[in-house]
C-alpha positions as CSV (number, residue, x, y, z in Angstrom):
1,M,0.0,0.0,0.0
2,R,1.5,3.4,-1.0
3,L,0.0,6.8,-0.3
4,V,1.4,10.1,-1.5
5,V,-0.2,13.3,-0.2
6,S,0.9,16.9,-0.6
7,F,-1.0,19.4,1.5
8,L,-0.5,23.1,1.6
9,L,-2.2,25.3,4.2
10,V,-1.5,28.9,3.6
11,V,-2.1,31.0,6.7
12,S,-1.7,34.8,6.9
13,A,2.1,35.5,7.2
14,F,1.7,37.6,10.4
15,L,0.3,34.7,12.4
16,F,3.4,32.6,13.0
17,S,7.0,33.5,13.9
18,A,9.8,31.1,12.9
19,E,10.4,28.2,10.5
20,V,9.6,24.8,12.0
21,V,9.8,21.3,10.4
22,L,8.5,18.0,11.8
23,T,9.9,15.0,9.9
24,D,8.6,12.3,12.2
25,I,5.4,11.7,14.1
26,G,5.2,14.2,16.9
27,A,4.4,17.7,17.9
28,T,6.1,21.1,18.5
29,D,4.9,24.4,19.8
30,I,5.0,27.5,17.7
31,T,3.6,31.1,18.3
32,F,0.4,32.3,16.7
33,K,0.2,36.1,16.9
34,G,1.2,35.9,20.5
35,F,-0.8,32.8,21.1
36,P,0.9,29.4,21.7
37,V,-0.1,26.9,19.1
38,T,0.9,23.3,18.6
39,M,1.7,21.9,15.2
40,E,1.5,18.1,15.1
41,L,2.2,15.3,12.6
42,N,-0.5,13.1,14.1
43,F,-0.4,9.6,12.6
44,W,-2.2,8.2,15.6
45,N,-3.1,4.9,13.9
46,V,0.3,4.2,12.3
47,K,2.6,1.8,14.1
48,S,5.3,2.0,11.4
49,Y,5.9,3.0,7.8
50,E,8.6,3.5,5.3
51,G,9.1,6.6,3.2
52,E,9.1,10.4,3.8
53,T,6.7,12.7,5.6
54,W,7.0,16.2,6.9
55,L,5.0,19.1,8.3
56,K,6.6,22.5,7.8
57,F,5.9,26.1,8.6
58,D,8.2,28.5,6.8
59,G,7.0,31.8,8.3
60,E,4.3,32.2,5.7
61,K,2.6,28.9,5.1
62,V,2.1,25.4,6.6
63,Q,2.9,22.5,4.3
64,F,2.3,18.8,4.7
65,Y,3.9,16.1,2.6
66,A,3.7,12.3,2.8
67,D,5.1,9.6,0.5
68,I,4.7,6.5,2.7
69,Y,4.4,2.8,2.0
70,N,4.6,-0.5,3.9
71,I,2.3,1.0,6.4
72,V,1.5,-1.0,9.5
73,L,-1.6,0.2,11.3
74,Q,-2.1,-0.1,15.0
75,N,-5.7,-0.9,14.4
76,P,-6.0,-2.7,11.0
77,D,-9.8,-2.6,11.2
78,S,-9.7,1.2,10.9
79,W,-8.4,2.5,7.6
80,V,-7.8,6.0,9.1
81,H,-4.1,6.7,9.4
82,G,-4.0,10.1,11.1
83,Y,-3.6,13.7,9.9
84,P,-1.5,16.8,10.3
85,E,-3.0,19.4,12.6
86,I,-2.5,22.8,14.2
87,Y,-4.3,23.5,17.5
88,Y,-4.6,26.0,20.2
89,G,-5.6,24.9,23.7
90,Y,-5.8,21.6,25.5
91,K,-5.9,18.2,23.8
92,P,-6.8,15.7,26.5
93,W,-6.2,12.6,24.5
94,A,-2.6,13.7,23.8
95,A,-2.0,15.1,27.3
96,H,-0.6,18.2,25.7
97,N,-1.6,21.8,25.9
98,S,-0.7,25.0,24.3
99,G,-2.0,28.2,25.8
100,T,-4.3,26.8,28.5
101,E,-2.9,29.5,30.9
102,I,-4.8,32.1,28.9
103,L,-7.9,30.1,28.2
104,P,-10.8,30.6,28.1
105,V,-10.8,33.4,25.5
106,K,-13.7,34.8,23.5
107,V,-13.7,33.8,19.8
108,K,-14.0,37.5,18.9
109,D,-10.6,38.1,20.8
110,L,-8.7,35.6,18.7
111,P,-6.6,37.0,15.8
112,D,-8.1,37.1,12.3
113,F,-6.7,34.6,9.9
114,Y,-7.6,33.0,6.5
115,V,-6.9,29.5,5.2
116,T,-6.3,28.4,1.6
117,L,-6.2,24.7,1.0
118,D,-4.4,23.3,-2.0
119,Y,-3.7,19.5,-2.3
120,S,-2.8,16.7,-4.7
121,I,-3.1,13.0,-3.9
122,W,-1.7,10.0,-5.7
123,Y,-2.6,6.5,-4.5
124,E,-2.8,2.9,-5.5
125,N,-6.0,1.5,-6.9
126,D,-8.6,0.5,-4.3
127,L,-6.9,2.5,-1.5
128,P,-9.7,4.3,0.4
129,I,-9.1,8.1,0.6
130,N,-10.7,10.7,2.8
131,L,-9.5,14.3,2.7
132,A,-11.2,16.4,5.3
133,M,-10.6,19.8,6.9
134,E,-12.3,20.7,10.2
135,T,-12.3,23.5,12.7
136,W,-13.3,22.9,16.3
137,I,-14.3,25.8,18.6
C-alpha cells in the first residue's frame, strides 16, 4: 500500500513566527500572533511506515507532505491513518496543551486569519481516501 499526499495550508504571514519542520510523528509548539499553538504530525493509527513525511511552517505557510508505504496500522480494522494538525488549547487525548494558561478566550478576541487549502493526492487503486478539513471551537 502506497500513499502520497501533498497538503498546503496557507495562513496569513503575520500569524506565526519562525520556521519549524517536523519529519517524524510528533508535535512542537509555535507562536500564533502571541498565542501558543501546537503543530502536530499526528499519525495516531500508524505503528510503522517507510518513506518520507513532513509538516513544515516557513513563516508564511504550513505544508504537509507524505510519500509513505509498507504502512502497518495499530488498528488494522480502521483505515484511518491520522492527519496533520494545528491546534490551540488543551488536547486531553494527547495530554498536551498550548495556551491553557490564557484560556478561556472569547472567539472575537482571537486573531483574524484566513486559510487556503491546495492539495494533490496519488494513491494505488482501491486505497480508500478521505481528505477532510475541520475546525473545532
